[in-house]
N, CA, C and O atoms as a printed pandas DataFrame, in Angstrom:
     atom_number atom_name residue_name chain_id  residue_number  x_coord  y_coord  z_coord
0              1         N          ILE        A               1  -15.001   12.066  -12.787
1              2        CA          ILE        A               1  -13.625   11.932  -12.679
2              3         C          ILE        A               1  -12.816   11.030  -12.614
3              4         O          ILE        A               1  -13.202   10.363  -11.654
4              5         N          THR        A               2  -11.599   10.396  -13.171
5              6        CA          THR        A               2  -11.382    9.272  -13.344
6              7         C          THR        A               2  -10.084    9.552  -12.801
7              8         O          THR        A               2   -9.389   10.532  -13.070
8              9         N          MET        A               3   -9.633    7.996  -11.497
9             10        CA          MET        A               3   -8.635    8.476  -11.104
10            11         C          MET        A               3   -7.557    7.558  -11.223
11            12         O          MET        A               3   -8.064    6.444  -11.353
12            13         N          ALA        A               4   -6.016    7.462  -11.246
13            14        CA          ALA        A               4   -5.595    6.751  -11.553
14            15         C          ALA        A               4   -5.030    5.660  -10.417
15            16         O          ALA        A               4   -4.471    6.106   -9.415
16            17         N          GLU        A               5   -5.140    4.688  -10.541
17            18        CA          GLU        A               5   -4.840    3.877   -9.189
18            19         C          GLU        A               5   -3.711    2.414   -9.781
19            20         O          GLU        A               5   -3.061    2.508  -10.822
20            21         N          GLN        A               6   -3.690    1.572   -9.181
21            22        CA          GLN        A               6   -2.882    0.633   -8.967
22            23         C          GLN        A               6   -2.266   -0.506   -8.462
23            24         O          GLN        A               6   -1.565   -0.298   -7.471
24            25         N          ARG        A               7   -2.350   -2.072   -9.009
25            26        CA          ARG        A               7   -2.403   -2.598   -7.544
26            27         C          ARG        A               7   -0.521   -2.929   -6.938
27            28         O          ARG        A               7    0.535   -2.671   -7.516
28            29         N          ALA        A               8   -0.754   -3.515   -5.714
29            30        CA          ALA        A               8    0.706   -3.317   -4.937
30            31         C          ALA        A               8    0.349   -4.551   -3.874
31            32         O          ALA        A               8   -0.758   -4.933   -3.495
32            33         N          THR        A               9    1.709   -5.050   -3.520
33            34        CA          THR        A               9    1.895   -6.074   -2.432
34            35         C          THR        A               9    2.300   -5.248   -1.346
35            36         O          THR        A               9    3.259   -4.494   -1.507
36            37         N          VAL        A              10    1.573   -5.302   -0.048
37            38        CA          VAL        A              10    1.958   -4.645    1.295
38            39         C          VAL        A              10    2.974   -5.281    1.472
39            40         O          VAL        A              10    2.763   -6.488    1.358
40            41         N          VAL        A              11    4.460   -4.909    1.805
41            42        CA          VAL        A              11    5.733   -5.625    2.197
42            43         C          VAL        A              11    5.993   -5.144    4.206
43            44         O          VAL        A              11    6.747   -5.760    4.959
44            45         N          ALA        A              12    5.177   -4.005    4.575
45            46        CA          ALA        A              12    5.583   -3.670    5.727
46            47         C          ALA        A              12    4.581   -2.452    6.260
47            48         O          ALA        A              12    4.404   -1.531    5.463
48            49         N          VAL        A              13    3.815   -2.370    7.742
49            50        CA          VAL        A              13    3.114   -1.439    7.636
50            51         C          VAL        A              13    3.567   -0.862    8.929
51            52         O          VAL        A              13    4.000   -1.623    9.794
52            53         N          GLY        A              14    3.500    0.484    9.141
53            54        CA          GLY        A              14    4.583    1.198   10.209
54            55         C          GLY        A              14    3.285    1.310   11.261
55            56         O          GLY        A              14    2.096    1.352   10.945
56            57         N          PRO        A              15    3.864    1.348   12.612
57            58        CA          PRO        A              15    2.811    1.430   13.764
58            59         C          PRO        A              15    1.568    2.426   13.985
59            60         O          PRO        A              15    0.548    2.319   14.666
60            61         N          GLU        A              16    2.145    3.621   12.984
61            62        CA          GLU        A              16    0.777    4.900   13.030
62            63         C          GLU        A              16    0.050    4.370   11.650
63            64         O          GLU        A              16   -0.786    5.163   11.216
64            65         N          ALA        A              17    0.160    3.637   11.187
65            66        CA          ALA        A              17   -1.019    3.665    9.910
66            67         C          ALA        A              17   -2.579    3.050   10.838
67            68         O          ALA        A              17   -2.831    2.090   11.567
68            69         N          TRP        A              18   -3.213    4.032   10.385
69            70        CA          TRP        A              18   -4.708    3.713   10.203
70            71         C          TRP        A              18   -5.091    3.385   11.973
71            72         O          TRP        A              18   -5.846    2.535   12.446
72            73         N          ARG        A              19   -4.277    4.382   12.637
73            74        CA          ARG        A              19   -4.467    4.592   14.020
74            75         C          ARG        A              19   -6.424    4.589   14.710
75            76         O          ARG        A              19   -7.060    4.028   15.602
76            77         N          ASP        A              20   -6.681    5.605   13.592
77            78        CA          ASP        A              20   -8.209    5.949   13.671
78            79         C          ASP        A              20   -8.903    4.924   13.648
79            80         O          ASP        A              20   -9.767    4.677   14.489
80            81         N          GLU        A              21   -8.664    4.326   12.854
81            82        CA          GLU        A              21   -9.610    3.183   12.547
82            83         C          GLU        A              21   -9.681    1.841   13.059
83            84         O          GLU        A              21   -8.740    1.288   13.629
84            85         N          ARG        A              22  -10.723    1.363   12.864
85            86        CA          ARG        A              22  -10.916   -0.163   13.844
86            87         C          ARG        A              22  -10.263   -1.005   13.785
87            88         O          ARG        A              22   -9.717   -1.492   14.775
88            89         N          GLU        A              23  -10.100   -1.501   12.404
89            90        CA          GLU        A              23   -9.382   -2.374   11.643
90            91         C          GLU        A              23   -8.245   -1.859   11.178
91            92         O          GLU        A              23   -8.134   -0.713   11.615
92            93         N          PRO        A              24   -7.296   -2.176   10.461
93            94        CA          PRO        A              24   -6.317   -1.791    9.420
94            95         C          PRO        A              24   -6.596   -1.994    7.817
95            96         O          PRO        A              24   -6.731   -3.105    7.304
96            97         N          ARG        A              25   -6.652   -0.915    7.197
97            98        CA          ARG        A              25   -7.542   -1.788    5.788
98            99         C          ARG        A              25   -6.423   -2.888    5.369
99           100         O          ARG        A              25   -6.906   -3.852    4.775
100          101         N          ALA        A              26   -4.773   -2.928    5.601
101          102        CA          ALA        A              26   -4.072   -4.060    5.025
102          103         C          ALA        A              26   -2.822   -4.547    6.002
103          104         O          ALA        A              26   -2.360   -3.969    6.985
104          105         N          ARG        A              27   -2.534   -5.479    5.556
105          106        CA          ARG        A              27   -1.628   -6.295    6.173
106          107         C          ARG        A              27   -0.389   -6.657    5.472
107          108         O          ARG        A              27   -0.523   -6.713    4.249
108          109         N          SER        A              28    1.304   -7.034    6.129
109          110        CA          SER        A              28    1.942   -7.268    5.372
110          111         C          SER        A              28    1.298   -8.572    4.374
111          112         O          SER        A              28    0.464   -9.360    4.819
112          113         N          GLY        A              29    1.819   -8.640    3.012
113          114        CA          GLY        A              29    1.130   -9.460    1.758
114          115         C          GLY        A              29    0.040   -9.500    1.412
115          116         O          GLY        A              29   -0.307  -10.485    0.760
116          117         N          ASP        A              30   -1.031   -8.339    1.742
117          118        CA          ASP        A              30   -2.124   -8.170    1.146
118          119         C          ASP        A              30   -2.014   -7.442   -0.089
119          120         O          ASP        A              30   -1.121   -6.624   -0.308
120          121         N          LYS        A              31   -2.726   -7.679   -0.714
121          122        CA          LYS        A              31   -2.673   -7.265   -2.419
122          123         C          LYS        A              31   -3.399   -5.797   -2.391
123          124         O          LYS        A              31   -4.553   -5.976   -2.002
124          125         N          VAL        A              32   -3.243   -4.913   -2.562
125          126        CA          VAL        A              32   -4.244   -3.317   -2.237
126          127         C          VAL        A              32   -4.027   -2.952   -3.474
127          128         O          VAL        A              32   -3.255   -3.465   -4.285
128          129         N          MET        A              33   -5.046   -1.636   -3.662
129          130        CA          MET        A              33   -4.545   -0.884   -4.734
130          131         C          MET        A              33   -4.376    0.653   -4.031
131          132         O          MET        A              33   -4.938    0.899   -2.964
132          133         N          ILE        A              34   -3.685    1.492   -4.616
133          134        CA          ILE        A              34   -2.924    2.254   -4.515
134          135         C          ILE        A              34   -3.080    3.735   -5.376
135          136         O          ILE        A              34   -3.215    3.613   -6.593
136          137         N          SER        A              35   -3.074    4.600   -5.024
137          138        CA          SER        A              35   -3.020    6.544   -6.163
138          139         C          SER        A              35   -1.637    5.755   -6.873
139          140         O          SER        A              35   -0.728    5.183   -6.270
140          141         N          ALA        A              36   -1.785    5.906   -8.139
141          142        CA          ALA        A              36   -0.771    5.933   -9.004
142          143         C          ALA        A              36    0.391    6.553   -8.641
143          144         O          ALA        A              36    1.472    5.966   -8.613
144          145         N          TYR        A              37    0.272    7.432   -8.426
145          146        CA          TYR        A              37    1.142    8.691   -8.402
146          147         C          TYR        A              37    2.103    9.411   -7.009
147          148         O          TYR        A              37    2.859   10.379   -6.924
148          149         N          ALA        A              38    1.462    8.063   -5.752
149          150        CA          ALA        A              38    1.740    8.322   -4.564
150          151         C          ALA        A              38    3.032    7.733   -4.288
151          152         O          ALA        A              38    3.696    7.180   -5.165
152          153         N          GLY        A              39    3.383    7.838   -3.142
153          154        CA          GLY        A              39    5.199    7.635   -2.577
154          155         C          GLY        A              39    6.206    7.859   -3.614
155          156         O          GLY        A              39    6.261    8.383   -4.727
156          157         N          THR        A              40    7.055    7.192   -2.721
157          158        CA          THR        A              40    8.425    7.727   -2.785
158          159         C          THR        A              40    9.613    6.684   -3.366
159          160         O          THR        A              40   10.468    6.580   -2.486
160          161         N          MET        A              41    9.880    6.061   -4.274
161          162        CA          MET        A              41   10.969    5.291   -4.547
162          163         C          MET        A              41   11.931    5.098   -3.946
163          164         O          MET        A              41   12.765    5.992   -4.093
164          165         N          ALA        A              42   12.343    3.954   -3.021
165          166        CA          ALA        A              42   13.485    3.957   -2.134
166          167         C          ALA        A              42   14.251    2.262   -2.068
167          168         O          ALA        A              42   13.648    1.267   -1.666
168          169         N          PRO        A              43   15.659    2.276   -2.557
169          170        CA          PRO        A              43   15.852    0.858   -1.812
170          171         C          PRO        A              43   15.531    0.394   -0.585
171          172         O          PRO        A              43   15.324    1.163    0.354
172          173         N          GLY        A              44   15.442   -1.267   -0.453
173          174        CA          GLY        A              44   15.128   -1.513    0.674
174          175         C          GLY        A              44   16.630   -1.517    1.128
175          176         O          GLY        A              44   17.512   -1.596    0.274
176          177         N          PRO        A              45   16.931   -1.433    2.468
177          178        CA          PRO        A              45   18.330   -1.547    2.967
178          179         C          PRO        A              45   18.844   -2.599    3.285
179          180         O          PRO        A              45   20.019   -2.513    3.644
180          181         N          LYS        A              46   18.299   -3.773    3.286
181          182        CA          LYS        A              46   18.385   -5.182    3.584
182          183         C          LYS        A              46   19.036   -5.671    2.223
183          184         O          LYS        A              46   20.232   -5.897    2.042
184          185         N          ASP        A              47   17.894   -5.800    1.204
185          186        CA          ASP        A              47   18.113   -6.210   -0.349
186          187         C          ASP        A              47   18.429   -5.263   -1.472
187          188         O          ASP        A              47   18.643   -5.693   -2.605
188          189         N          GLY        A              48   18.460   -4.077   -1.205
189          190        CA          GLY        A              48   18.508   -2.998   -2.308
190          191         C          GLY        A              48   17.949   -2.968   -3.238
191          192         O          GLY        A              48   18.293   -2.418   -4.284
192          193         N          LYS        A              49   16.559   -3.813   -2.927
193          194        CA          LYS        A              49   15.469   -4.005   -4.168
194          195         C          LYS        A              49   14.889   -2.267   -4.117
195          196         O          LYS        A              49   15.118   -1.593   -3.113
196          197         N          MET        A              50   14.008   -1.584   -5.516
197          198        CA          MET        A              50   13.273   -0.636   -5.403
198          199         C          MET        A              50   12.302   -0.772   -4.970
199          200         O          MET        A              50   11.696   -1.775   -5.348
200          201         N          TYR        A              51   11.656    0.091   -4.007
201          202        CA          TYR        A              51    9.950   -0.114   -3.228
202          203         C          TYR        A              51    9.627    1.368   -3.276
203          204         O          TYR        A              51   10.405    2.321   -3.231
204          205         N          ARG        A              52    8.405    1.350   -3.368
205          206        CA          ARG        A              52    7.587    2.522   -3.292
206          207         C          ARG        A              52    7.045    2.719   -1.567
207          208         O          ARG        A              52    6.294    1.971   -0.941
208          209         N          VAL        A              53    7.542    3.651   -1.223
209          210        CA          VAL        A              53    6.834    4.094    0.286
210          211         C          VAL        A              53    5.999    4.876    0.353
211          212         O          VAL        A              53    6.219    6.013   -0.065
212          213         N          VAL        A              54    4.578    4.483    0.979
213          214        CA          VAL        A              54    3.429    5.129    0.572
214          215         C          VAL        A              54    2.628    5.529    1.899
215          216         O          VAL        A              54    2.710    4.929    2.970
216          217         N          ASN        A              55    1.747    6.781    1.600
217          218        CA          ASN        A              55    1.141    6.737    3.189
218          219         C          ASN        A              55    0.252    6.025    2.987
219          220         O          ASN        A              55   -0.129    5.656    1.877
220          221         N          ALA        A              56   -0.520    5.532    4.754
221          222        CA          ALA        A              56   -1.550    4.627    4.898
222          223         C          ALA        A              56   -2.888    5.523    3.876
223          224         O          ALA        A              56   -3.352    4.954    2.888
224          225         N          ASN        A              57   -3.164    6.320    4.108
225          226        CA          ASN        A              57   -3.900    7.132    2.868
226          227         C          ASN        A              57   -4.055    6.573    1.978
227          228         O          ASN        A              57   -5.109    5.961    1.804
228          229         N          ASP        A              58   -3.079    6.576    1.096
229          230        CA          ASP        A              58   -2.865    6.525    0.037
230          231         C          ASP        A              58   -3.141    4.885   -0.272
231          232         O          ASP        A              58   -2.871    4.573   -1.432
232          233         N          ILE        A              59   -3.657    3.745    0.623
233          234        CA          ILE        A              59   -4.364    2.486    0.578
234          235         C          ILE        A              59   -5.533    2.604    0.390
235          236         O          ILE        A              59   -6.374    2.829    1.260
236          237         N          PHE        A              60   -5.737    2.455   -0.856
237          238        CA          PHE        A              60   -7.894    2.773   -1.204
238          239         C          PHE        A              60   -8.387    1.462   -0.541
239          240         O          PHE        A              60   -9.376    1.591    0.181
240          241         N          LEU        A              61   -7.891    0.298   -0.659
241          242        CA          LEU        A              61   -8.746   -1.018   -0.464
242          243         C          LEU        A              61   -7.776   -2.159   -0.286
243          244         O          LEU        A              61   -6.687   -1.731   -0.670
244          245         N          ARG        A              62   -7.667   -3.289    0.076
245          246        CA          ARG        A              62   -7.214   -4.311    0.399
246          247         C          ARG        A              62   -8.245   -5.213   -0.898
247          248         O          ARG        A              62   -9.464   -5.054   -0.968
248          249         N          ILE        A              63   -7.392   -6.213   -1.913
249          250        CA          ILE        A              63   -8.026   -6.673   -2.509
250          251         C          ILE        A              63   -8.234   -8.054   -2.374
251          252         O          ILE        A              63   -7.327   -8.874   -2.516
252          253         N          ALA        A              64   -9.614   -8.394   -2.055
253          254        CA          ALA        A              64  -10.023   -9.829   -1.405
254          255         C          ALA        A              64  -10.046  -11.026   -2.342
255          256         O          ALA        A              64   -9.961  -12.191   -1.953
256          257         N          ASP        A              65  -10.232  -10.436   -4.293
257          258        CA          ASP        A              65  -10.449  -11.659   -4.741
258          259         C          ASP        A              65   -9.855  -11.218   -6.059
259          260         O          ASP        A              65  -10.434  -10.318   -6.667
260          261         N          GLU        A              66   -8.895  -11.691   -6.499
261          262        CA          GLU        A              66   -7.813  -11.456   -7.517
262          263         C          GLU        A              66   -8.684  -11.612   -8.645
263          264         O          GLU        A              66   -8.705  -10.667   -9.433
264          265         N          THR        A              67   -9.356  -12.536   -8.870
265          266        CA          THR        A              67  -10.434  -12.590   -9.910
266          267         C          THR        A              67  -11.450  -11.292  -10.638
267          268         O          THR        A              67  -11.979  -11.389  -11.745
268          269         N          ILE        A              68  -11.533  -10.364   -9.921
269          270        CA          ILE        A              68  -12.381   -8.866  -10.288
270          271         C          ILE        A              68  -11.642   -8.207  -11.001
271          272         O          ILE        A              68  -12.000   -7.100  -11.405
């Protein structure tokens, strides 16, 4: 099985994200891998830039080393 995925930078995390996990998978500023087709594009309310809003479960992992 081949999964489509892409890198993203976390801008914000809601309070309900990963409530059932000991540690959050990611925090604001972290680089992560997400499902390529997940989420919805929406403009930011303060800056008007387009952001992809994804569910917490669409974040697979935090990227700890950018050289990989």
